[in-house]
C-alpha positions in Angstrom: -2.0 -57.7 -25.5 -5.0 -57.8 -23.1 -5.7 -60.7 -21.1 -8.7 -62.8 -21.7 -10.5 -64.3 -18.8 -7.7 -63.6 -16.1 -8.6 -64.8 -12.7 -6.6 -61.9 -11.2 -8.3 -59.4 -13.1 -11.8 -58.4 -11.8 -12.6 -55.8 -14.3 -15.4 -56.8 -16.6 -15.1 -58.4 -20.1 -16.5 -55.8 -22.6 -18.3 -56.7 -25.6 -18.4 -54.6 -28.6 -20.8 -54.3 -31.7 -19.9 -51.7 -34.4 -16.2 -51.1 -35.5 -16.6 -48.4 -38.1 -14.8 -45.0 -38.3 -15.7 -44.2 -34.7 -16.5 -47.6 -33.2 -13.2 -49.2 -34.2 -11.0 -46.6 -32.5 -13.3 -46.6 -29.3 -13.0 -50.3 -29.1 -9.2 -49.9 -29.5 -9.0 -47.6 -26.7 -10.9 -50.0 -24.3 -8.4 -52.8 -25.4 -5.5 -50.5 -24.7 -6.8 -49.6 -21.3 -6.3 -53.2 -20.4 -10.0 -54.5 -20.8 -10.6 -58.0 -22.1 -12.6 -57.4 -25.3 -14.8 -59.6 -27.4 -16.0 -58.3 -30.7 -18.9 -59.2 -33.1 -18.8 -57.9 -36.7 -20.9 -58.6 -39.7 -17.7 -59.0 -41.6 -15.2 -60.8 -39.3 -12.3 -59.5 -41.6 -13.1 -55.9 -40.4 -12.1 -57.2 -36.7 -8.8 -58.6 -37.8 -6.8 -55.4 -36.4 -8.5 -55.7 -33.0 -8.1 -59.6 -33.1 -4.2 -59.1 -33.7 -4.3 -56.6 -30.5 -5.8 -59.3 -28.4 -9.5 -59.0 -28.9 -11.5 -62.2 -29.1 -13.8 -62.2 -32.3 -16.9 -64.1 -31.8 -19.4 -65.7 -34.3 -22.6 -64.2 -33.1 -24.0 -61.7 -30.6 -25.3 -64.5 -28.4 -22.0 -65.6 -27.8 -20.7 -62.0 -27.2 -23.6 -61.6 -24.6 -22.5 -64.9 -22.8 -18.8 -63.7 -22.6 -19.5 -60.1 -21.5 -20.5 -58.2 -18.5 -20.7 -54.9 -20.4 -21.6 -54.5 -23.8 -21.2 -51.3 -26.1 -23.0 -50.7 -29.3 -21.9 -48.3 -31.9 -24.1 -49.1 -35.0 -25.9 -46.8 -37.4 -29.4 -46.2 -36.2 -32.5 -47.3 -34.3 -32.9 -50.2 -36.6 -29.5 -51.4 -36.1 -29.8 -51.2 -32.3 -32.9 -53.0 -32.3 -31.6 -55.8 -34.6 -28.6 -56.6 -32.4 -30.3 -56.4 -29.1 -33.7 -57.9 -29.9 -33.8 -59.7 -33.2 -30.4 -61.3 -32.8 -30.8 -62.1 -29.2 -28.0 -60.1 -27.7 -30.2 -58.7 -24.8 -31.6 -62.0 -23.7 -28.2 -63.6 -23.7 -27.0 -61.1 -21.0 -26.8 -62.3 -17.3 -28.5 -60.0 -14.7 -26.2 -57.2 -13.5 -24.9 -56.6 -17.0 -24.7 -53.2 -18.5 -25.6 -52.1 -22.1 -24.2 -48.9 -23.4 -25.8 -47.5 -26.7 -23.4 -45.1 -28.4 -25.4 -44.7 -31.5 -27.4 -41.5 -32.0 -30.9 -42.8 -31.9 -34.4 -41.6 -30.7 -34.7 -41.1 -26.9 -37.8 -43.2 -26.9 -36.0 -46.1 -28.5 -33.6 -46.1 -25.5 -36.3 -45.6 -23.0 -38.1 -48.5 -24.3 -35.3 -50.9 -24.6 -34.1 -49.9 -21.1 -37.5 -51.1 -19.8 -37.1 -54.4 -21.6 -33.4 -54.8 -20.3 -34.6 -54.1 -16.8 -37.1 -57.0 -17.0 -33.9 -59.3 -17.1 -31.8 -57.3 -14.5 -29.8 -55.7 -17.2 -29.1 -51.8 -17.1 -29.2 -50.1 -20.4 -27.5 -46.6 -20.7 -27.8 -44.3 -23.6 -24.4 -42.9 -24.2 -24.1 -41.1 -27.6 -20.8 -39.5 -28.5 -19.7 -36.3 -30.3 -16.3 -35.5 -32.1 -15.9 -37.9 -35.0 -13.3 -40.4 -35.9 -10.3 -38.2 -35.2 -11.5 -37.4 -31.5 -12.2 -41.3 -31.1 -8.5 -41.9 -32.2 -7.3 -39.5 -29.7 -9.6 -40.7 -26.9 -11.2 -37.1 -26.8 -14.9 -38.0 -27.7 -17.5 -36.1 -25.7 -19.6 -38.6 -24.0 -22.9 -37.9 -22.6 -24.6 -40.8 -20.5 -28.3 -41.1 -19.5 -29.6 -43.8 -17.3 -29.2 -45.4 -13.7 -26.4 -43.5 -12.0 -25.0 -46.5 -10.1 -24.7 -48.4 -13.5 -22.8 -45.4 -15.0 -20.4 -45.2 -12.2 -19.6 -48.9 -12.7 -18.7 -48.5 -16.3 -17.4 -44.9 -16.1 -13.7 -46.0 -16.2 -14.4 -48.0 -19.5 -15.9 -44.9 -21.1 -13.2 -42.7 -20.0 -10.7 -44.9 -22.1 -12.1 -43.1 -25.2 -14.1 -40.1 -23.7 -13.1 -36.7 -22.3 -15.3 -35.1 -21.2 -17.6 -38.0 -20.0 -20.9 -36.7 -18.1 -24.0 -38.2 -16.7 -26.8 -36.0 -17.6 -29.9 -37.6 -16.3 -32.5 -40.5 -16.7 -32.3 -42.7 -19.7 -33.2 -40.9 -23.0 -31.7 -37.5 -21.7 -28.3 -38.2 -23.3 -29.9 -39.0 -26.7 -32.0 -35.9 -26.4 -28.9 -33.7 -25.7 -27.1 -35.3 -28.6 -29.7 -34.6 -31.1 -30.1 -31.0 -29.7 -26.4 -30.6 -30.1 -26.5 -31.8 -34.0 -29.5 -29.6 -34.4 -27.5 -26.6 -33.0 -24.7 -27.5 -35.4 -27.0 -27.4 -38.2 -28.7 -24.0 -37.1 -25.0 -22.7 -36.8 -24.2 -24.0 -40.4 -27.0 -22.0 -41.6 -26.0 -18.9 -39.7 -22.6 -19.2 -41.1 -23.6 -19.7 -44.4 -25.8 -16.5 -44.3 -23.2 -14.4 -42.6 -20.7 -15.2 -45.4 -23.4 -14.5 -48.0 -23.9 -11.0 -46.2 -20.4 -10.3 -46.1 -20.2 -10.9 -49.9 -23.1 -8.5 -50.5 -20.9 -5.7 -48.8 -18.0 -6.6 -51.3 -16.0 -9.0 -48.8 -14.6 -12.0 -50.9 -16.1 -15.2 -49.4 -12.7 -16.9 -48.6 -11.5 -13.6 -46.9 -14.9 -13.4 -44.9 -14.4 -16.9 -43.7 -10.9 -16.4 -42.7 -11.6 -13.3 -40.7 -14.7 -14.5 -39.1 -13.0 -17.8 -38.3 -10.4 -15.8 -36.3 -13.0 -13.6 -34.4 -15.6 -13.8 -31.8 -18.3 -15.2 -34.4 -16.1 -18.2 -35.2 -17.6 -21.9 -34.7 -16.9 -25.4 -35.7 -19.8 -25.1 -38.3 -18.1 -22.4 -40.0 -14.7 -24.2 -40.1 -16.4 -27.3 -41.4 -19.1 -25.8 -43.8 -17.2 -25.9 -47.0 -16.2 -29.5 -46.6 -19.7 -30.5 -45.7 -21.3 -29.1 -48.7 -18.9 -30.5 -51.2 -20.2 -33.2 -53.6 -17.7 -35.8 -52.0 -18.6 -39.2 -50.4 -17.8 -37.9 -47.1 -19.7 -34.7 -47.6 -22.9 -36.6 -48.9 -22.6 -39.1 -46.0 -22.3 -36.3 -43.3 -25.1 -34.4 -44.8 -27.3 -37.4 -44.7 -26.4 -38.2 -41.1 -27.4 -34.6 -40.1 -30.5 -34.6 -42.0 -31.5 -37.8 -40.2 -30.5 -36.1 -37.0 -32.8 -33.1 -37.8 -35.7 -35.5 -38.1 -34.8 -37.4 -35.0 -34.9 -34.1 -33.2 -38.3 -33.2 -34.6 -39.8 -36.5 -33.8 -38.3 -36.3 -30.1 -39.9 -33.0 -29.6 -43.2 -34.2 -30.8 -42.9 -37.2 -28.5 -42.3 -35.1 -25.7 -45.2 -32.8 -26.5 -43.0 -29.8 -26.3 -44.2 -26.7 -28.3 -41.5 -26.3 -31.0 -42.6 -22.9 -32.2 -40.3 -20.8 -29.7 -37.6 -23.3 -29.7 -34.5 -24.6 -31.7 -36.4 -26.5 -34.4 -37.7 -23.9 -36.8 -34.2 -22.5 -37.4 -32.7 -26.0 -37.6 -35.1 -27.1 -40.2 -34.5 -23.9 -42.2 -30.8 -24.6 -42.3 -31.4 -28.0 -43.2 -33.6 -27.2 -46.1 -31.1 -24.8 -47.5 -28.0 -26.9 -47.0 -28.6 -30.6 -46.4 -31.2 -31.8 -48.7 
């Protein structure tokens, strides 16, 4: 069981918001690494397992901020991040010198703006989206990309490494979110390419299942090819995953527009074509 408030342990207390399929295992890894953990959940019953493992479950995010020197958010979207940090008052409850990590996949501009607000109170905000899904979170093998102040990153890197491998600082705040939605856009484009490749193989007389098996063991293999069939099924997981990917395609388009980057010769057209064919 992790110790709470130990005088002999100068490691920071970590506050956590968002204990879903990825966030829950990530928080568990932090606790298992020996950090004191405070958790806020909309439904406190969902935090019961963490409480039994030694986490302190708090009644609101202001209390969470008052207890914590590092806060990690793993909520659904931009609206959720804004609600927790601004509307519910978490950001203003943090002491100067605290660090916030946004693990959610959100707009780069959201993180840039919130980092500026955080800096007014002496708080560092890092965008730190993750890739790999629930299974990678349970194994402590999430890919974590981090944007923001390098010194703040170095202070929290050991915490992030409790659930992440690799962990990489990629540039100023917002860069990590940009890289994450580029990654998800590339995945969608690869889905479209895999779908078209199997369709082409069928036109040559190769059964779809055989084409997938052989391509999956050859140089053209990809994670998208491996996951494609489960993603397009009309299941709860398939529908949810397609919805998340469709949202990320829109985030990518908006981020490119916000940065005034000419999209015509870049990734976005192929991403949007694949999304229209497979996600909607």
